[in-house]
N, C-alpha and C positions, 0 to 999 in steps of 0.2 A: 097558421098564420097565412094572411092573405098573399096573393102573388106579389111578386118583386117589381120594383119600378124598372122599366127598361134599361136604365142607366146602369143600375146595380148588376143586371144580367150581362150587359155588355162589358163592363169593368171584369165581371168573374171570368168571362170568356177570354178577355185578354190577359188576366194574370194566368189562365191555363195554357194559353197558346205561346203567349211571349216568355214569361217566367218559368212556365212548366211547374208549377207548384204542386205538390203532391194533394191527393184528394182529402187527407186530413187537413192540410193547411186551408185548402180551399173552402172547407166546411167551416173552420173557424172564422175566416173572412166573411163568409154568407151571414154567419150568426151575428156578428158584429154590425154588418151593413143592415140586416133587417131591423135591428134595434134602432139604428138612425132612420131608416124608412118608417117606421111605425110611430116614432116622434114626430116627424115630418108631417105624416097624415093626420095625426092628433090636433096639429097647428093648423091644418087646412092648406099646407104649403108644398110646394115642389122641392125637389131637393136643392136646387139651384138658388132657392129663395131663403134657405136657412142662414141665420146670422150668427155672427160670433157669440153674441150673448145668448142665443139659445144652446148653442154647443155648451158653453159654460153651465148653463143651467142643466142640460142633460146629464153631463158629467158630474155634476153635484148630486143629482138624483140617483146615479148609480152608486155613488159613495153613501148616500143615505140608505140605499137598499142593501149595505153590508158588503157590496163587491170589493174585493181587495184592491190595493194599490197597483199590483201587477196586472190584474184583470181590466181595470179601467185604462190602464197605459196602453195596453193592447188593442183595447177597442178605439182609443183615441187615433193609435196609429193607423188602424184600418180605415177610420173615416178620413185621416188627413190624407192618404194615399189615394184614397178614393176622389177627393176634391181636386188634388193634384192632376190626376188622370182627366177627370171632368174638365177643367180648365184647358187643358191641352186640346182635348177632343172638341171642346167649344171654339178654340182658336182656328182649329183644323177645318171645322164645319161651319164656322161662321154662326154658332148657336151658343146658346147660354152666355150671351155677350155679358150679362150683368154681373156674371160670376169672376169680378176683378180681382178679388182677394180670398185667398183659402180660409174659410170661417174657423179651421181647426189649428191655424199654423203656430198661434202663440199660447195654446190650451195645453197645460200640463197636468198630468195626474198628481194625485197626493204623493207625498214622499213616502217611500217604504219605510218602515220601521226597521231599523238595524238590529239584527240579532246579535247579541253578544256572543263570543265564542265560549263554548262549554268547556271549563277547565276544573281539575281537581282541586280542592283544598290542599293547603301545605301537609295537613295529617294524612289524608288519603294518599298523596303522592309518596309520602315518606312511607307508609303502610305498604303501598304496593311494592316498592323496590326492596324494601325489607323482607316481605314475604318472598320476593323472587329469589334474594339471597339465601333464605332460609331452605327454599325447595333444592336450590344449587348445591347447598352444604350437605343435604340430607341424601338427595338422591345420587349425587356424584356422577351423574351421566352428562356427556357432552351437550344434549338439547338443552338440559336445565341451565347450564353454564352459559350457553349462547343466548336463552330468552333472558337471562338475567343481565348479559352485558348489553343487549339491544335495549331494554328497558332503561338501564342506567345512561346509556349514552343519550336515547331520544330525550329524556328528562334533563340529563346534565348541559346539553347543548342546544337544544331546541331545533333539532333537525327535522326536515320533511323526511316523509317515510323514503321516497325515491332517492334522496341524498344519502340516507343511512344504507340502503342498499347497494348504492355504487361505490362505497368504500372498498378500497382494496388493502391488503396487508401493508403493502409498500407502493410507493409511486412508481408508475410506469408512463410511456407515452400515451397509451390508451386509458388511464386511470382518470376517472371523472372525480375521485376523492380518496383520502388515504389519511392515515393517522401519523403523526409526529410524536413518536413513543417517548422521545426525550423532553420535548417542549410541551408535552401533553396537551396538544392542539390537533383539532380535526380540520382537514381542507376539503371544501365540497364544492361542487359545481351546481348552483342554485337555477332559479327561474330566468330566462335571458342568458343563459350561458354565463353568468358572472359568478365569478369564484370569491370564495371568502374563508377566513379562517375563524374558528370558534373556540375558544378554551374548554378544556374538558376537566370536571372537577376529580379530585384524588379517588372518592370511592368509584367512580365509573372507570377511571384508569386501572384500579385493582381488577375490577371485573374484567375489564378487555384484556389485561394480562394473563388472569387465569384462563379467560376463553381462548386466547393465542395458543397457549401451552397445550390445551385439550384439543385444539383445531390442528395443531402440528401432528400430533399423534394420530389422529383421524385422517389426515392427509398426506401421510408420510411419503406416498409415492406418487403424487399427483402434482400438476403444475397450476392449480386453480389460484388466482389471485384474490378472488372475492372475500373480504374478511368474513362475511356471514354467509354459511353455507347450509345447504338442505340435507337431508339424510341420503340423498343421491350423490353428494359432494359437488353439487352445483350451486351457482349463486342463489341466494334465498329469495322467494317469491314474496311479494307484498301480501298476498293472501295468507301466506302461512304466518307471518308476523302479526297481521291483523288477527286471525283465529287464536294463535296461542296467547295474545295479550288479553284478549277477550276472556278467554276461561282462566288465565291466571287472576285476573281482577275478579271473577268470580270466587276462586279459591280464598283470595285475599279479603273477602266479605265486604267489598265495595259496593255501594247501593247504586251503581249506575253503569251504563254500558260505556267501557272504556276502549277508545281505539288510539292509534299512534298519533293522530293529529291532537288528540286532546293532551298527550303529553307535551306537545310543542306548546299548546295554549298555556299549560300550567308553568311550563319554563318561563314564558314571557311574562305572564302575571306576577308569579312570585319575584322573579329577579327585580322586575318594574317597580313593584310595590316597596321593594326595599331599597333599591339604590336611585329611584326617582331620575334616572338617566334614560330619558327617551331616545335620544340618539344612539346611545351605545345599544340598547336592546334592538332597535331599528337594524343596526348594523350586523348584530349577531343573527338576527333573524333572517337578514337578506331582503327586507322590504324596499321596494323602489321608491315608495312614498312613505312619508312621515304619518301620514293620514291613516295608512294600514295599521301601524303600530299604536296610534292614539287610541283605538279601541280598547285596549287592555286597561286605559285608565279608569274605565267605567267600572271595572271589576273590583269589588270590595273584598280584598284578602288582607289578612294581618301582615303587619310589618316585620320584616327580619333584619338583617344588619346593612351596611351603607354600600358596599362594594362588593362585586360579583364573588370573589373569592371567599369573603366572610358572609354574603347574604345568603348564597344559594344553600337550600337544607341539607343538600348532600356534600357540598363542598367543605360545609363546617363540619362533617363527620371527623372524628378522630381515625388514626392510622389503624387502630384496632377493628374498625368498621362498624362500632359500636354507635 
């Protein structure tokens, strides 16, 4: 590509000196600004003579070439910043006086397509937790009981992984979360340090009670407060939960990569589709905005019952666990 206009080189130097951007970021700026330069040259214009209409046409051409909304937004941001700098320089040097308005100021990139969260179907979710229960019953080792309890709780209450790992056996001054064993509720500290309390279904409570008994035997002589612990007797790590859930899903025969946040998506989707109570699901998920919860209305899952206790696939399970 031909040499850059001097204004572009001056702007890149200013970014390097004043904002101390990394070489990688400066390279991205240069790439976007060279696109602007070539478009201006093709029209026989200097950069200061580029109009708003031309910017819109060039943005549209990027879209026609298959550039993603994210890429177009980044390119327009680079152009917008350049023209803002050029106007300031023109004011300081009494040049580019015709640049009275930033030609990119009101040009927006195409809206990004919102990706729907990936969730398990009701049948897949039940198959996963039931397989975890089967392994715990057959192996009778403490890790299997722990994994079963974590999966049940993730699906039963829609917790984030960080919230799950922050739960202690009993509340203390330093506890981020804890279980109310009598009320069958879990209290967690979510995003923005906002505390919320979520109900826990009966099957999940049974799995947690079994794990608590196993945990007490394993940690008889320690003071570790974490509900879920590692083989070293310390608070369980996120990586361990992710790895063990992934392998368990494979053994359960699920045809998809399962991760902890997928259990949260599944919880939200299944309860919302049955209860139709967007505000209640928002509260249980700890979403600050109802818009974050509304995305689950786009997921097409079968209807269950009308309220949480009767709607949730695991909450409906009989006391026998079948």
